[in-house]
C-alpha positions, 0 to 999 in steps of 0.5 A, spaced: 500 500 500 502 506 498 503 512 502 499 519 501 506 522 500 508 517 495 501 518 491 503 525 491 510 524 488 507 519 483 502 524 480 507 529 479 512 525 476 512 522 469 518 518 466 516 516 459 523 512 458 526 509 463 533 506 464 536 503 470 539 508 475 546 506 474 551 512 473 554 511 466 558 517 464 558 519 456 552 516 454 549 517 447 543 521 445 538 516 443 535 516 436 528 518 437 528 522 443 526 529 440 519 525 438 519 522 445 520 529 448 515 532 444 510 527 446 512 528 454 511 535 453 504 535 450 502 530 456 505 535 461 502 541 458 495 538 458 496 535 465 500 538 469 504 544 466 509 545 473 512 538 471 519 539 468 522 534 462 529 532 464 534 529 458 540 526 461 544 522 457 548 524 451 547 532 452 552 536 448 551 543 445 547 540 439 543 535 442 541 540 448 539 545 443 535 540 440 532 537 446 530 544 449 527 546 442 523 539 443 520 541 450 525 539 455 526 544 461 532 541 464 538 538 461 543 534 465 550 534 461 555 532 466 560 529 461 559 535 456 560 540 462 566 537 465 570 534 459 569 541 455 576 543 453 575 550 455 572 548 462 565 548 465 563 555 464 565 555 457 560 549 456 555 552 460 555 558 455 555 553 449 548 550 452 545 557 453 
C-alpha cells in the first residue's frame, strides 16, 4: 500500500523512458528522443504544466539545443560540462 506522500510524488512525476539508475558517464543521445520529448511535453502541458522534462544522457551543445527546442526544461550534461576543453563555464555558455 502506498503512502499519501508517495501518491503525491507519483502524480507529479512522469518518466516516459526509463533506464536503470546506474551512473554511466558519456552516454549517447538516443535516436528518437526529440519525438519522445515532444510527446512528454504535450502530456505535461495538458496535465500538469509545473512538471519539468529532464534529458540526461548524451547532452552536448547540439543535442541540448535540440532537446530544449523539443520541450525539455532541464538538461543534465555532466560529461559535456566537465570534459569541455575550455572548462565548465565555457560549456555552460555553449548550452545557453
